[in-house]
Backbone as ProteinMPNN parsed JSONL, in Angstrom:
{"seq_chain_A": "MLNPTDTRMTTRSTSGFIISEYLETDWLASGIYNEGSGKEYVVKQQVWILLDTGLITIKSLVGYVNEGEINTIDSVPPNLHTFVTALPEGLRNLVSSKSL", "coords_chain_A": {"N_chain_A": [[99.72, -73.163, -31.558], [102.211, -70.804, -31.76], [103.662, -69.708, -29.925], [103.498, -70.62, -26.864], [104.204, -70.258, -24.007], [105.426, -67.887, -23.7], [104.098, -65.078, -23.884], [103.683, -62.347, -23.277], [103.855, -58.827, -24.02], [105.853, -56.002, -24.17], [105.2, -53.152, -25.361], [106.331, -49.956, -26.94], [104.825, -46.767, -27.203], [103.153, -43.704, -28.444], [101.965, -42.598, -26.349], [103.365, -43.678, -24.003], [104.174, -46.775, -22.533], [102.72, -49.882, -23.599], [101.382, -52.728, -22.368], [100.858, -56.103, -23.576], [98.986, -59.217, -24.607], [100.427, -61.469, -26.669], [99.522, -63.84, -29.364], [100.096, -66.303, -31.487], [99.247, -68.328, -34.148], [100.061, -71.558, -35.87], [100.619, -72.07, -39.183], [97.529, -72.91, -40.805], [95.718, -75.52, -42.413], [93.314, -74.939, -44.671], [91.618, -76.493, -45.895], [90.505, -75.553, -48.254], [90.578, -74.962, -51.782], [92.685, -73.393, -54.378], [91.367, -72.445, -57.21], [92.426, -72.238, -59.825], [95.014, -73.002, -59.463], [94.949, -75.31, -57.897], [96.146, -75.636, -55.508], [96.229, -75.751, -51.9], [94.67, -73.312, -49.677], [96.282, -71.854, -46.876], [96.061, -70.604, -43.507], [97.1, -68.129, -41.011], [97.05, -66.821, -37.915], [97.308, -63.8, -36.04], [97.287, -62.245, -32.832], [96.693, -59.649, -30.791], [96.214, -58.704, -27.865], [95.593, -55.981, -25.883], [96.17, -55.182, -22.658], [95.723, -53.276, -20.843], [93.606, -51.7, -21.964], [91.962, -53.755, -23.021], [91.364, -54.39, -25.587], [91.279, -56.016, -28.755], [93.195, -57.253, -31.16], [93.282, -58.493, -34.161], [95.252, -60.131, -36.783], [95.12, -61.594, -39.964], [96.732, -63.936, -41.815], [97.017, -64.878, -45.152], [97.674, -67.558, -47.417], [99.348, -69.742, -49.65], [101.139, -72.814, -49.931], [103.961, -73.335, -52.089], [106.321, -75.053, -53.584], [107.558, -75.729, -51.052], [107.6, -73.401, -50.01], [105.749, -70.442, -48.2], [103.675, -68.561, -49.703], [102.131, -65.402, -49.403], [98.856, -63.999, -49.848], [97.106, -60.941, -50.993], [94.435, -60.629, -50.646], [91.338, -62.019, -49.733], [89.738, -64.791, -51.096], [86.132, -65.319, -51.739], [85.163, -67.851, -51.002], [86.592, -68.694, -48.847], [86.375, -66.691, -46.792], [84.75, -67.399, -44.658], [86.179, -69.279, -43.168], [88.512, -67.888, -42.628], [87.661, -65.826, -41.009], [86.608, -67.006, -38.556], [87.971, -67.284, -36.207], [88.356, -64.386, -35.353], [85.577, -63.69, -35.07], [84.72, -65.435, -33.038], [86.159, -64.769, -31.016], [85.292, -62.171, -30.604], [82.587, -62.932, -29.909], [83.286, -64.292, -27.428], [84.554, -62.043, -25.874], [82.202, -60.287, -25.662], [80.271, -61.721, -24.303], [81.48, -62.463, -21.888], [82.097, -60.042, -20.925], [84.559, -58.934, -20.853]], "CA_chain_A": [[100.481, -71.931, -31.291], [103.464, -70.745, -31.625], [104.218, -68.922, -28.554], [102.313, -70.865, -25.76], [104.641, -69.83, -22.895], [106.04, -66.414, -23.759], [102.959, -64.287, -24.636], [103.609, -61.037, -22.873], [104.849, -57.973, -24.81], [105.824, -54.557, -24.028], [105.535, -52.104, -26.861], [106.303, -48.416, -26.657], [103.837, -46.044, -27.86], [103.445, -42.26, -28.238], [101.679, -42.15, -24.893], [104.128, -44.509, -23.018], [104.458, -48.396, -22.701], [101.347, -50.572, -23.572], [101.531, -54.21, -22.225], [99.936, -57.011, -24.294], [99.453, -60.585, -24.791], [100.598, -61.816, -28.187], [99.41, -65.177, -29.547], [100.322, -66.418, -32.883], [98.957, -69.618, -34.811], [100.78, -72.23, -36.875], [99.889, -71.884, -40.473], [96.735, -74.049, -40.733], [95.419, -75.975, -43.629], [91.735, -74.644, -44.665], [90.64, -77.299, -46.779], [89.842, -75.068, -49.503], [91.936, -74.854, -52.731], [92.383, -72.393, -55.495], [90.554, -73.09, -58.567], [93.353, -72.209, -60.909], [96.333, -73.917, -59.503], [94.723, -76.625, -57.356], [96.808, -75.523, -54.345], [95.223, -75.579, -50.686], [95.081, -72.056, -48.879], [96.768, -71.961, -45.345], [95.956, -69.398, -42.677], [98.003, -67.835, -39.873], [96.511, -65.743, -37.19], [98.212, -63.223, -35.16], [96.318, -61.974, -31.837], [97.335, -58.823, -29.813], [95.111, -58.365, -26.643], [95.859, -54.927, -24.813], [95.938, -55.563, -21.123], [95.322, -51.805, -20.238], [92.302, -51.295, -22.483], [90.945, -54.883, -23.481], [91.404, -53.877, -27.15], [91.782, -57.035, -29.479], [93.548, -56.781, -32.793], [93.879, -59.94, -34.981], [95.662, -59.941, -38.063], [95.143, -62.832, -40.389], [97.702, -63.926, -43.025], [96.537, -65.952, -46.004], [98.568, -67.96, -48.463], [99.559, -71.154, -50.187], [102.472, -73.655, -50.176], [104.586, -73.592, -53.226], [107.733, -75.751, -53.785], [107.977, -75.818, -49.618], [107.66, -71.855, -49.421], [104.564, -70.152, -48.198], [103.332, -67.316, -50.4], [100.837, -64.918, -48.832], [98.306, -63.201, -50.625], [96.431, -59.943, -50.188], [92.937, -60.524, -50.835], [90.751, -63.468, -49.443], [88.644, -65.392, -52.001], [84.886, -65.441, -51.016], [84.964, -69.418, -50.322], [87.7, -68.535, -47.686], [86.194, -65.809, -46.033], [84.324, -67.883, -43.325], [87.288, -69.833, -42.475], [89.443, -66.507, -42.022], [86.862, -65.022, -39.927], [86.212, -67.76, -37.515], [88.665, -66.972, -34.993], [87.855, -63.047, -34.879], [84.18, -63.881, -34.67], [84.697, -66.232, -31.834], [86.756, -63.766, -29.878], [84.431, -60.929, -30.351], [81.596, -63.445, -29.014], [83.625, -64.7, -26.076], [84.625, -60.843, -25.146], [80.9, -59.522, -25.374], [79.494, -62.747, -23.562], [82.02, -62.35, -20.711], [82.319, -58.388, -20.617], [86.199, -58.665, -20.615]], "C_chain_A": [[101.63, -71.924, -31.123], [104.374, -70.301, -30.502], [103.536, -69.319, -27.291], [103.018, -70.328, -24.401], [105.131, -68.321, -22.724], [105.168, -65.572, -24.464], [102.981, -62.738, -24.436], [104.697, -60.363, -23.715], [104.803, -56.815, -24.162], [106.151, -53.816, -25.141], [105.342, -50.614, -26.149], [105.294, -47.549, -27.679], [103.952, -44.594, -27.942], [103.075, -41.847, -26.83], [102.368, -43.135, -23.739], [104.299, -45.94, -23.503], [103.017, -48.869, -22.786], [101.854, -52.134, -23.445], [100.486, -55.116, -22.815], [100.111, -58.229, -24.35], [99.385, -60.753, -26.186], [100.232, -63.234, -28.535], [99.51, -65.294, -30.984], [100.195, -68.144, -33.289], [99.981, -70.28, -35.619], [100.055, -71.871, -38.256], [98.993, -73.225, -40.53], [96.054, -74.245, -41.993], [93.934, -75.598, -43.782], [91.034, -75.627, -45.231], [89.788, -76.845, -47.864], [90.872, -74.557, -50.45], [91.663, -73.885, -53.831], [92.216, -72.94, -56.547], [91.733, -73.216, -59.592], [94.568, -72.928, -60.716], [96.206, -74.986, -58.502], [95.51, -76.601, -55.745], [96.166, -74.962, -53.114], [95.581, -74.058, -50.106], [95.474, -72.442, -47.397], [96.441, -70.547, -45.039], [96.644, -69.374, -41.418], [97.134, -66.767, -39.239], [97.477, -65.097, -36.036], [97.168, -62.28, -34.223], [96.926, -61.181, -30.944], [96.175, -58.497, -28.783], [95.922, -57.247, -25.671], [95.366, -55.212, -23.494], [95.134, -54.275, -20.614], [93.796, -51.607, -20.768], [91.23, -52.492, -22.747], [90.803, -55.099, -24.91], [91.924, -55.268, -27.45], [91.853, -56.775, -30.732], [93.966, -58.326, -33.389], [94.135, -59.613, -36.575], [95.669, -61.459, -38.761], [96.13, -62.955, -41.869], [97.178, -65.086, -44.071], [97.436, -66.287, -46.979], [98.326, -69.369, -48.959], [100.95, -71.688, -50.319], [102.939, -73.747, -51.666], [105.963, -73.83, -53.067], [108.261, -75.602, -52.114], [107.935, -74.413, -49.097], [106.15, -71.479, -49.403], [104.461, -68.759, -48.916], [102.166, -66.636, -50.026], [100.408, -64.058, -49.989], [97.514, -62.194, -50.127], [95.129, -59.831, -49.93], [92.399, -61.871, -50.499], [89.555, -63.636, -50.296], [87.165, -65.705, -51.218], [84.747, -66.698, -50.397], [85.846, -69.424, -49.187], [87.56, -67.952, -46.57], [85.67, -66.566, -44.746], [85.25, -68.767, -42.325], [88.27, -68.868, -41.618], [88.95, -66.012, -40.94], [86.358, -65.693, -38.662], [86.674, -67.49, -36.124], [88.25, -65.37, -34.443], [86.295, -62.996, -34.26], [84.06, -64.562, -33.281], [85.252, -65.54, -30.846], [85.879, -62.782, -29.684], [83.403, -61.576, -29.644], [81.927, -63.578, -27.704], [83.622, -63.299, -25.097], [82.971, -60.402, -24.843], [80.111, -60.475, -24.403], [80.197, -62.566, -22.04], [82.39, -60.816, -20.139], [83.591, -58.319, -20.083], [86.651, -57.316, -20.854]], "O_chain_A": [[102.233, -72.783, -30.479], [105.565, -70.548, -30.314], [102.998, -68.432, -26.629], [102.183, -69.904, -23.601], [105.169, -67.738, -21.641], [105.431, -65.308, -25.638], [102.437, -61.962, -25.222], [105.804, -60.776, -24.06], [103.772, -56.518, -23.559], [107.216, -53.854, -25.758], [104.595, -50.231, -25.249], [105.148, -47.837, -28.867], [104.993, -44.167, -27.443], [103.672, -40.972, -26.202], [101.82, -43.268, -22.645], [104.528, -46.235, -24.676], [102.158, -48.31, -22.106], [102.59, -52.664, -24.276], [99.299, -54.905, -22.565], [101.26, -58.639, -24.188], [98.471, -60.29, -26.869], [100.815, -63.996, -27.763], [99.023, -64.411, -31.692], [100.916, -69.018, -32.808], [100.838, -69.537, -36.098], [98.919, -71.396, -38.257], [99.459, -74.352, -40.367], [95.784, -73.257, -42.677], [93.243, -76.028, -42.859], [89.813, -75.65, -45.08], [88.776, -77.371, -48.325], [91.838, -73.877, -50.103], [90.511, -73.603, -54.163], [92.876, -73.923, -56.886], [91.937, -74.298, -60.143], [95.153, -73.442, -61.67], [97.223, -75.606, -58.193], [95.38, -77.539, -54.959], [95.61, -73.865, -53.159], [96.755, -73.69, -50.109], [94.892, -73.375, -46.844], [96.467, -69.584, -45.806], [96.807, -70.403, -40.762], [96.559, -65.922, -39.925], [98.225, -65.743, -35.303], [96.3, -61.625, -34.798], [97.73, -61.735, -30.195], [95.174, -57.939, -29.235], [96.752, -57.606, -24.836], [94.178, -55.465, -23.292], [94.039, -54.343, -20.055], [92.888, -51.373, -19.97], [90.007, -52.349, -22.718], [90.102, -56.015, -25.337], [92.784, -55.785, -26.736], [90.98, -56.242, -31.417], [94.87, -59.057, -32.985], [93.394, -59.007, -37.35], [96.174, -62.407, -38.159], [96.149, -62.124, -42.776], [96.965, -66.211, -43.617], [98.064, -65.355, -47.482], [97.313, -70.029, -48.729], [101.842, -70.991, -50.804], [102.158, -74.3, -52.441], [106.729, -73.031, -52.529], [109.457, -75.345, -51.976], [108.187, -74.183, -47.914], [105.353, -71.93, -50.225], [105.265, -67.882, -48.598], [101.103, -67.201, -50.285], [101.13, -63.533, -50.837], [97.122, -62.299, -48.965], [94.673, -59.046, -49.098], [92.979, -62.853, -50.961], [88.579, -62.886, -50.294], [87.165, -66.312, -50.147], [84.233, -66.733, -49.279], [85.724, -70.434, -48.493], [88.161, -68.239, -45.535], [86.268, -66.275, -43.71], [85.122, -68.919, -41.111], [88.67, -68.968, -40.458], [89.643, -65.749, -39.957], [85.76, -65.05, -37.801], [85.967, -67.47, -35.116], [87.883, -65.177, -33.284], [85.936, -62.409, -33.239], [83.24, -64.129, -32.471], [84.8, -65.715, -29.715], [85.648, -62.474, -28.515], [83.086, -60.962, -28.625], [81.189, -63.155, -26.815], [83.044, -63.212, -24.013], [82.648, -60.212, -23.671], [79.268, -59.931, -23.69], [79.449, -62.534, -21.063], [82.896, -60.588, -19.041], [83.816, -57.755, -19.012], [87.838, -57.027, -20.704]]}, "name": "protein", "num_of_chains": 1, "seq": "MLNPTDTRMTTRSTSGFIISEYLETDWLASGIYNEGSGKEYVVKQQVWILLDTGLITIKSLVGYVNEGEINTIDSVPPNLHTFVTALPEGLRNLVSSKSL"}
């Protein structure tokens, strides 16, 4: 996690201020490779938990490393879908089981 000690955010919205927890992972190697280029896909997850409502929003970024830089892609290939959705599914199950 990139921000383990500084996770609280206050954001202004049309109805006032919203307090949320923001978590972001490092780029994680997926172990799944692009068939054409042979480059390994990497995944980063950004998570916002709105404390007033309990709403959880997750943004998944997917890309690959090319000459030391990460190039993101817009669509996830089918063989990478399970890896990308593991965190959102896990959080959804946690929230439903704990009634958070």
